[in-house]
MARLUM-480772 format. One record per residue: residue in three letters; x, y, z of N, C-alpha, C in turn. Coordinates in steps of 0.1 Angstrom, whole numbers, plus 5000, padded with zeros to 4 digits. Example, Ala and Ser with C-alpha at 12.3 -4.5 7.8 and 13.67 -1.06 7.14 Angstrom:
2
ALA513249435078512349555078513249675078 SER512849785071513749895071512950005079 
END
This chain:
561
MET500849874997499849985004500850104999 ALA502250095008502950265009504150224999 ASP504450134993505450084988505950204978 HIS504750294972505050424961506250494971 LEU506050514985506450634991507750674985 PRO508750634988509950634986510750694975 HIS509850684965510150714955509150874947 HIS507850864959507050994955508151144954 PRO507551204946508351384942508551424956 LEU507551434965507751474980508751454990 PHE509051284990510151214995511451224983 THR511651224973512951244964513451364962 THR512651464970513251594967514251644980 ARG515551724975516751724982516451814990 VAL516251865004516251895013516651985018 GLU518051935019519552025021519752165011 PHE518952145000519352264988517752354993 LEU517152365002515652415004515852505014 PRO515052655013514952755028514252685042 THR514852715049513852645061512652645060 ASP511952735058510352735057509852675045 ASP510552635034510052555022510552415028 ARG511452395038511552225049509952215055 VAL509952285065508752295069507252245061 SER506852345052506452305042506252155037 LEU507552165037507252015026506951895039 SER507351905049506951835062505351805059 TYR504751915063503351895063502551835049 GLN502951865036503051795025502851655028 ARG504251625034504651475034503351415047 ALA502951485057502451415063500851395060 ARG500451495049499351475043499151345033 LEU500451365030500451205015500451115026 LEU500851095037500950965045499550935048 MET498751045058497351045058496250995048 HIS496951005033495650985023496250875024 THR497550825025498250685015497450585026 TYR497450545038497050495053495750435051 ASN494650595048493450625050492450565062 LEU493650585074493150505085491350555091 SER490950495096489750495102489850565116 ALA488750625122488850635139489250585145 PHE488450435140488350285148490350215148 ASP490650235137491750165137492950285146 VAL492550385148493650485157493050415172 GLN491850425172491350395189492150265195 VAL491850175184492450035193494250005186 CYS494450075179495950095176495849935167 SER495349985156495449815145496449805143 PRO496349705132497649645124497749805114 LYS496949865110496949965103497550045103 TYR497250095117498250225127499350205128 TRP499550065133500950045134501650045121 ALA501349975114501949965096502250105096 MET501850245096501650385098502850415103 MET502850385119503250465123505250385123 THR505050275120506750195120506750215106 ASP506450285096506850275080508050355083 PRO509150285073510250315077510850495071 ILE509550505062509250665054509650755066 MET508950715079508950825091510250845099 SER511150755092513050795097513150955089 LEU512750935079513151055066512951175074 ASP512051155078511251325082510951335095 THR511751365104511151385118510451485120 ALA510151605113508951675116508051645112 MET507951575098506451505096506451425109 PHE507251325109506451255120506151285134 THR506851405139506551475146504751575146 ILE504751605135503151615127502151465135 LEU502751385130501951325129501251235139 ALA502651215148502251155159501651235170 ALA501451375172500451455175498851425171 HIS499151445160497651475149497051285151 VAL497751185148496851105149497051005165 GLY498250985166498050935179497551005189 LEU497751125193497551195209496251255202 THR495951345193494651435194493351315185 ILE493451265174492651175167492451065178 GLY493451015183493350915192492350965203 THR492851045211492151095220490451115219 LEU490451165207488651185208488251055201 SER489050965198487850835191487350765204 ARG487950795214486850685223485550745227 HIS485450865225484050965228483150955216 LEU483450895204482150885197481450835196 HIS481250715202479750645203478450745209 LYS479250815220478350895226478651055222 ARG479551065214479751235211479551255193 PRO478451215189478451205171478951325166 ASP478451445175478951555173480551605174 LEU481251485175482651505173482751465157 ARG482051385153482351325142482951405131 PRO482151545126483251625115483851635119 LEU484251675130485551715132486951605130 VAL486651485139487751375131488051335119 ASN486951355108487051295097487751405088 ARG487251525095488551645089490051635095 LEU490051585105491351565109492251445104 LEU491251315101491751185092491951235078 ARG491251325073491651385058492651485062 PHE492951515072494051595069493751765067 ASP492751765066491951915059492452015075 THR492151935085492752015100494251935108 VAL494652045110495851935120495351935131 GLY495851895141495551865156496751845161 ILE497051945173498251955183497651925192 TYR498151905205498251825217498851915227 LEU498351995233498752165242498252085254 LEU499851995262499451965273500452025285 THR501652025281502452095291502652215288 GLU503952285298503352405299505152465305 ARG505152575297506952615301507352615313 GLY506452615322506652625339506152445345 HIS505652415338505552265337505452135330 GLY506952115329507452005316506951885320 LEU507451785328506951655331506351645345 ASP505951785348504751805359503251855354 ALA503251805346502051825339500651795349 PHE500451755355499551715368498751845368 ASN500351945372499552075379500152195372 ILE499552165359498952285348498652425355 GLU498552555346498152655354497152695347 THR496852675331495752685323494352665325 THR493652775328492252755335491152715321 ALA490052645325488952675317487652715328 THR487152805327486152895336485152845333 LYS484452755336482752755335481952865334 THR481152915324480553035323479052965319 PRO477753065321476452995316476552995300 GLY477553015293477852955274478852905273 GLY479452865285480552755279481652785292 PHE482752795285483952795293485152875287 ILE485852925292486453055294488752995291 ILE488953005281490352885284490953065287 ASN492153015294493053145299494253085303 THR495753185298496553145307497153255316 PRO497353225331496753295338498753415339 ARG499453315332500653395337502053325326 GLU503153395324503753315313504053185314 GLU504553145323505253015329503952895325 ALA502452925322501552875319501252835303 CYS502352925296501952915283502452755276 LYS501352725270501752605260502952565255 PHE503952455258505252485253505352395239 MET505752375229506552345218505952285209 PRO504352265210503752225198503552295188 ALA503652275174503452385165502252475161 SER502052555165500452635169500552755155 THR501352785149501352885136500452855127 PRO500252975119499152995111499952965094 SER501352955100502153005086502452895071 PHE501852765075501852715061500552665057 GLY499052755059498352725049497152605051 ILE497052585068496652495071496152485083 SER494652485085493752495101494252395108 LYS494552485118494952375135493452365145 ILE493852285153492752255165493552215174 ALA493652245185494152185200493352115206 LEU493852045215493551985230494252045239 VAL493552115244494252205254493652115269 MET495052105278494652075290494752205296 ALA493352205304493352275312492552275329 ARG492452325336491552305352490652365347 LEU489252285352488252305352487952375363 ILE487252515363486852595372485452585371 VAL484752575382483652605387482952675397 ASP482052765396482052845406483252845418 GLY484252855411485852925420486052785423 GLU485752675421486752525426487252465415 ASP488352435415488952335411488452225409 ARG488052185394487452075395489051955389 GLY489951965383490651935379490851925366 PRO492451905361492651915348491751825339 ARG491451875326490351825315490751865302 PHE490251785291490951855277489651925273 PHE490152035266488752125259489752115240 ILE489152105232488752125219489052275219 VAL489952345213490152485213490652525196 PRO490052575186490652625177491452695175 VAL492852695172493652775168493652885161 CYS494152795151494052905137493452865124 ASN493152935113492352885101493752895092 GLU493552855080494352875073495653025067 HIS495053135078496153235073496453345086 GLU495553295096495853385107495153305122 MET495953405136495453275143493953335147 PHE493153245156491753265157492153405172 GLU490653455175490953615181491553515200 GLY492353545204492453535219493453445216 VAL493953395205495353255207496253375200 GLU497753325211498753355204499853255198 SER500353275190501553195192502853235187 ILE503653205194505253275194505953175190 ARG506853205180507853125170508853075178 LEU508952955183510352935188511452915176 GLY512752935179513952955174514152795169 ALA515452835161515452685157515852575164 ARG516152425161516752345171517852295161 PRO519152335163520652335156520052185149 GLY520752175132520652045129519651945125 THR518451985130517151935130516451905115 CYS515451835117514551875104513251995113 PRO513652075104512752215112511152205111 LEU510552255120509252265126508852385128 ASP507852435126507252575133506752545148 PHE508052515159507652485173507152635176 SER506352635189506252735195505052715209 ILE505752865214504552905226503052925223 THR502552925233501152895230500052975241 ARG499553045238498853145250497753175244 PHE496553155257495353175253494753315261 ASN494053435254493853535267492253525261 HIS491653465275490153445278489553405264 VAL489553295257488953245247487653175248 HIS486753205245485553175248484853035238 VAL484652925246484752795239483152735244 PRO482252675234481052615238481352505246 PHE480152425255480152355265480652225256 SER480252185246480552075236482152075233 ALA483052215238484652185237485152095245 LEU484552025260484851975272484951805262 VAL486251785265486551645261486151565270 SER484751505263484051405273482951325269 SER482751215275481451155264480351215277 ASN480251285284479251365290479851505292 ILE479351595286480051675283479551795298 TYR477951765305477651775316478051765330 ASP479451605328479851585340480651715343 HIS480851805355481551875359482451855371 SER481951735377482251665391483751675393 LEU484051685403485451655411485351505410 PRO486451465404486551365405487251295417 ALA486951205422487351085431488851095437 SER489451085425490851085427491451145417 PRO491951315414492051375402493251295398 LEU494451255403495351195397495051125388 GLU493851015392493550865384492850955375 LYS491851065373491151105367492451185357 TRP493151205357494451295349494751195340 TRP495151125345495850975339494750915329 ASP493650885332492550875320492650965316 GLU492651085316492651225304493851195294 VAL494951105298496151155291496050985291 TRP495350905284495550755283496250765270 ARG496950855261497150795249498450815246 ILE499250855262500650915264501150795264 PRO500850645271501750525270501450475255 LEU500650475249500750425235501450525226 GLY501750685230502050765226504150735224 THR504150705238505750645243506450545233 LEU505350445231506050335222505750355211 ALA504850455203504650475188506450555184 VAL506450665196508050765190509150705191 THR508850605197510350485194510750425180 ALA509450395171509550325160510250395149 PRO510550515146511450555137512850565142 TRP513550555148514450535156515050405155 ILE514450295154514750165149515450165132 SER514150235127514650235110516050315112 SER515750455116516950495119518550445124 ILE518650395129519650285132520150165123 LYS518550115112519250005102519450145089 ALA519250185091519650315080520850345083 ALA521250365092523150445096523950295093 ALA523450205098524250075098524250045086 PHE523150055079523450015060524050125051 ILE524350235057524950405049526550345054 ALA526750325067527850295071528650185062 GLY528050045063528249945057528649925044 ARG527549985033527850025024529250055020 TYR529550195030530150285029531950235028 SER531450125035533050075041533449945032 MET532349935024532449815016533449855000 HIS533250004999533750054990535050134989 ARG535050205001535950335008537150255009 SER538350285000539350185002540950275008 LEU541650225014542550275018543850155010 VAL545250255001546150214998547350185009 GLY547950065014548650015025550450005017 LYS550349935022551649855021552049825007 GLY551049735003550749654990550649754976 ALA550249734968549949774953548349774950 ASN547649694958546049664960545249784967 PRO544449844968543649904974542749824987 VAL542849855000542349775010541049815015 PRO539749775009538449815021538749835034 ILE538349975037538349985053537749895062 ILE536049805056535849705063537049595065 SER538049595063539049485064538849515078 PHE539149635083539749665100538549645107 ARG539349595120538249545133537649695138 THR538449795139537649895142536749925135 GLN536549965124535449985114533949875114 GLN534949725114533949615118532649595128 TRP534049615141532949645152531049745152 PRO531749855150530549975152529449985139 ILE529549855131529149845117528249705121 ALA528749635125528049485129527249505143 HIS527649605149526749655164525749725157 ALA525549775150524349895149523749795140 THR524449715129523349585121522649535133 ALA523449455143522349365149521349425159 VAL522049565160520949625169519249645158 GLY519649695146518649705140517749565138 LEU518149445137517549355131517149305143 VAL517849305159517149245170515749355177 MET516149495173514849595178513649585168 SER514449575158513249535145512049405145 ASN512749315151512049195157511449195169 TRP511549295182511049275189510049395193 PHE509949465180509149635183507749545177 PRO507449505171506049415170505349355177 ILE506049285190505449205199505249305205 VAL505749345213505549505226504549575217 ALA504449585207503249675201501949625205 LYS501849485201500849415206500149405216 ASN501349405227501349365239501049545242 GLY501449645238500749755242499449805240 ALA498749725230497249775227496349625239 ASP496949565244496349425252495949505261 LYS494749495267493449535271493449455288 SER493949325285493749235299494949235304 LEU496049345301497049345307496949485316 ASP497349505326497349615337498149715328 HIS497049875332497449945322498949995328 ARG499649985343500649995347501249935336 VAL501149805335502249715331502849745318 ARG501549805306501549845294502349955296 HIS501850035304503450155300504450155306 GLY504450035315505949975318507049945304 ILE505849865300506749815286507149895277 ALA505950005276506350105270507850215275 VAL507850265287509050265290510550215289 ILE510150055290511449995289511749975271 VAL511049985262511149995250511650135242 LYS511450205248511550345243513050395251 THR513350345263514650345269515650275263 THR515050125258516250035250516650115240 VAL515150135230515850145216516650285216 CYS515950385224516650485223518450525226 ARG518450465236520150425241520750385230 HIS520250255228521250195210521150295205 PHE520550365200520350445190521250535193 GLN521450585206522950715208523950675208 ARG524050565212525250455210526050405196 CYS524950365188524950325173525350445164 VAL524150535160524350615153525750695155 PRO526250765161527450865165528550765162 GLU528750615163529750545160529650545150 VAL529150465140529250505127529450575117 ALA528650695124528750815116530450895114 GLU531050855129532250865134533050775122 ARG533050705119533450565110533750595093 CYS533050715090532250745079532850875072 GLY534150885086534951005083534151185080 ALA534851255074534151375071532751375062 GLN533151295057531551265045530551245056 GLY530751185068529651125079528851275085 THR529751385081529051475092527851555083 PHE528251545069527151625060525551585063 GLU524451665059523051655063522751525051 HIS523251545039522851455027523151305027 ASN524351265040524551155044523451105054 TYR522951185061521451135069521851115083 MET523151065086523451045100523751135106 ALA524651265102524651395113523151445118 ARG522251445108520851505111520051405119 ILE520051315119519451225122519951185138 GLU521151215141521451215155521251315163 ASN520851425157520451555165518951535167 ASP518251485157517151495157516751355170 GLY517151285170517251165179517051215197 LYS517751335193517651395212516151465213 GLY515551475202514251515206513651405210 VAL513651295209513151175213513451135226 ILE513851125229514251145246513351175252 ILE512951335249512051395259510651355253 ALA510151365238508851315235508151225242 GLU506851245249506151145254506751105267 GLY507351225273507951125283509751115285 ASP510151225297511451225295512151095299 ILE513251015290513650865295514250855309 LEU514850995317515350915327514350885338 THR513451055336512351065344511750905344 LEU511050935333509950725331510950655337 CYS511950615338512950505342512850555360 ILE512750655364512750665377511750585382 ARG510150675380508950615382508950475380 LEU509550415370509350225365509550225374 PHE511050215378512150145385511650145398 SER511150295404510550255419509350175424 GLU508250215415507150125413507449995416 LEU508549945405508449785408509649745417 LEU510149825425511249745438510349785452 LEU509249885448508049885457507049765457 GLN507149665443506649605442505249605438 ARG504849755432503349765432502749615417 TYR503749655413503349535398504549455397 LYS504449375385505549305382505449335366 ILE506749385361506949355341507149205340 PRO506749095333507048985328508848975320 LEU509348915328510548905321511248765318 PRO512348755311512548635312513748535317 ASP513048425321513348335329515048345331 PRO515748385344517248415343517848285335 SER517648175334518248065333518248085315 GLU517548165309517448145293518548215288 SER519548345297520548375289521148485300 LEU522148535299523348605306522848725306 LEU521748765296521148885296520148915303 ALA519348815307518348785314518948785330 ARG519648705330520348705346520548815354 HIS521148895343521749045346520249085347 ALA519549155342518449165344517549185358 ALA517249065359516748965374517549045385 SER519149005381519949055390519649175394 LEU520249265388519749425394518749445399 LEU517349365394516249415398516149375415 GLU516949255416516649205431517649275439 GLU518949285436520049365443519449495448 ASN518849565441518249685443516849685452 ILE515749585452514749545460515649535479 SER516549425477517049445488518049535493 LEU518449645484519349745491517949865499 LEU516949865487515549905494515449865509 ASN515149755511514849695522515749725531 SER517249735531518249765543518249935543 LEU517350005535517250155537516850235550 HIS516850295561516350325568515550455565 GLY514250455565513450575556512450495540 GLY513250395537512650375530512650455513 HIS511750435504511950475495511650635494 ARG511450725508511050855510512950905512 SER513850835519514750845522515550925509 GLU516850965518518151065506518950915504 SER518950815510519750705504519350665493 PHE517750665494516950615480517150695468 ASN517650835474517750915460519250895456 SER520050905464521650885461522050755456 LEU521350645464521850525459521250445451 ILE519750445447518850385441518550435427 LEU517950585428518250615417518850625411 PRO520150705408520850695398521350515391 GLN520950445393520250275388519550265382 ALA518350335383517250325374517250335360 GLU517850375354517750365341518550245332 LEU519950255341520550095338519850005338 ALA519249975351518349885355517049825344 VAL516449925343515249945331515949905319 GLU516849945316517649925298517849785301 ALA518149745306518649555311517749475307 MET516449525312515049485309515049445295 GLY514749575288515049575276515649455267 HIS517149495271517749385264517649215266 ALA517249205278516849085282515349005271 LEU514349115270513849085265513749095249 ALA514049195245514649195227515349065225 TYR516549025233517148875232516348795232 SER515348785238514448645242513748675231 ALA513148745227512448765215513048725203 GLY514248755204515548685194515748545190 LEU515548515202516148365205514648295201 LYS513548315202512448275199511848275182 SER512348385178512448415163513348375154 GLY514248315159515148245154516048325146 LEU516448445153516948535144518948505148 PRO519648505136520848395133521548415145 LYS522348305149523248325161524248425163 PRO524948505152526148595147525948715155 ILE524448735145523648845154523448855165 LEU522648735172522648775188524048755198 ASP524748675190526048735197527148865195 VAL526548925189527049055183526349155193 TYR525049095195524149195206524449165221 GLU524649055220524848995234526049075236 CYS527649035231528549155231528349285236 ALA527649365223527149505230527249485246 VAL525649445248524849435258525949435270 ILE526749345273528149335282528649445281 ARG528949485275529549615274529049755282 ARG528049755283527049855291527249805305 ASP527949705312527949675325528749575327 SER530149595320531149465322531549425337 ALA531449535346531949455359531149395363 TRP529849405359528549295367528549125360 TYR528949155345529549015339530848935343 SER531949065348533249025353533148895369 GLU531949035377531948955389530748855390 ASN530248805381528948735384528848615375 ALA529348635363529548555351530548475346 GLY531548525355533348455350533848515339 LEU533348645332533848715319534648855324 THR535948785328537048915327536748945317 ARG537649125317537649225305538249075291 ILE539449055296540148975282539248865276 LEU538348795286537548735281536348785276 GLN535848885274534848995270535349015259 ARG536749065258536849115246537048965233 ILE537648875237537848765235536648635223 ARG535548715236534148685229533648765219 GLU533648915220533649025208533948985198 ASP535748915196536048885185535448765178 GLU535048655191534448535181533248565175 ALA532548665177531148695172531148815160 ILE532148875156532248965145532748865136 THR533648765142534848715130533448605123 ALA532348555131531148445128530148565121 THR530748665120529248795114529848825100 LEU531148855096531548905085531148845076 PRO531448695071531348645062529748665057 HIS529048685062527648725062526948855065 LEU528048945065527649095065526849155054 ASP527149135044526249195033525049125033 THR524648995035523448955038522649025049 TYR523249035062522749105072522449265066 LEU523049295057522949455054521249455047 ASN521349325041520149345028518649305038 ASN519449225048517849165060517449285065 LEU518149435060517249525076516649585066 ALA516149535055515149575045514949745042 ILE515949805043516149975044516650025035 GLU517449955023517650025011517050145004 GLU515850105002514950174991514850315001 TYR515050285013514750445016515650515025 VAL516950475017518550505023518850645009 SER519250725008519250794995520550904998 ALA521550855009522450875012523650864999 PRO524350984992525250934983526350864987 ILE526650855001527750785003527850645002 VAL526950604998526750434998527650364985 SER527650464973528450404965528850544955 ASP529950464945530550574940529650644931 GLU528650554923527450584915527050684919 ALA526150644931525350724939525850884938 TRP527050874948527951024948528051094937 LYS528451014925528651064910527751204906 GLU526151084910525351104904524851224915 TYR524951244928524851354938525351474937 HIS526851464931527851534929527251624917 ASP526651584905526051654896525151764900 GLU524151694908523051804915523351904924 MET524551924930524952044937525452174932 PRO524852294938525152414931526852414928 VAL526952484916528252494913528452644911 PHE529752694910529852874916531152854903 THR530752934893532052964882531653134878 GLY532853154870533453294873534053344860 HIS533953494858534953514846535953614854 ALA536153654868536953694875538753644870 ILE539153774865540553794860541453814880 PRO542453714881542953734891544053854892 ILE544253974901545654064896546454044906 TYR547654004901548853954907549654094908 ASP550654114919551254204926552354164912 GLN553154294908554354314898555354304906 VAL556154194905557654224910558554204905 GLN559554354904560754304893561954214900 ALA562654174889563554114898564954184895 MET565654184906566654214915568254164907 LEU568754244894569954214891570854224900 
END
């Protein structure tokens, strides 16, 4: 269904030659193209159907992070949030249909400049009046931060605005309200959009600060199946989590393009290293892939790409499984995001560096995607903060994440051991999880432990799926590097034994490297000219050329006789 996308003119355009706003406009056009290509229904979005996941995991998403950012908020958060109310709110259907056609762009205004991850304590208000609600930003710190709300690109926008419902002077807790932001040409009255500066080296988008100055909306703007229920919830925090129910799914969805990015980086560096040669002591050029220092990063990124792309569809299915405790589903999403993003941060810079000066240019993809990747660390929840919350709840044994049996692999032993030793440490602390010792001794281990769970789960999925042993061995070696002391202390793997293990894994991988690069199934989405001499020469002919007819003037120097 989407096979034509990599060859569509919107995706073959060389963005590095375009002005910034032309690139932003192109990203909106590309987003519309994907919406029309996949033709999702509201039900697809609500239940996260295979069709929904096919779009969110399409490798094309990794080519334009701005486009993906637009779609993640538009589809996953805005349409997703509204979708579950349609059976009792048929009045929302025309809006949802416009969103599905991309006639209107939906943005998700949750966090505020003064309340990032502390979104439960937002300050924007929605005060009930006889005719509806007044949406207001009480001070600068309460401005909604970052979602792209400008009217600059010829498309109308509507926002889901999280605001505190105020009834007769009483705070009834945060709720979502539907607020029109702009039409195709200008902002609606009372709504202000301040365009933020650029994020260096990334796909540009019209990221903004959004303020509301006493904006009137009707009662139907309340996002609820019952628009007349303005009561104070018995548990405001639980109600808030119910309002933002799409966030855990978003945490999972924002991870998908970075798997494709790892695969693309591995493919680009691998193909480059096979044709790039040096002349050494002999007469014949030697491909740089001959050197172990080149082989490891490429094999590492290739193994990670194959293991992650095998694992993700499995956890995506679990993410929509309503039979699982919602805390477990969110926990799995956090584990996936942490694992994939930290793999990305280790793999991509390393392979880009092994491509030398050419790896630093935007047309060769890796430098830009490395910068874009920093944004996903924050999107749908900052990784470290998510890990701290998840790890704390697991140590307090409020629920359990289903992990592989420790006997299955070294990685499973590692994950179980970190959890067990920190539970024991917590039990020994005077004052428990509210003590300063918990803050200083346990919290710094949260991310490492959560990532270890992801490693164990991904490796287990790879074993069960029959991934090639050399790929699993390289992956295992890469994970061991993350906590080599534990494997030395608990698995008898001294540093030298760990190096020998790596050597054996790489040696077994190399004869099949070309096959493994093809198995990444990413070549069709790669336009980096660095992959071959032919691609470079073709790109060379597209670049701007400066010529002229100026004649240099030389200083006259007379010879001394």
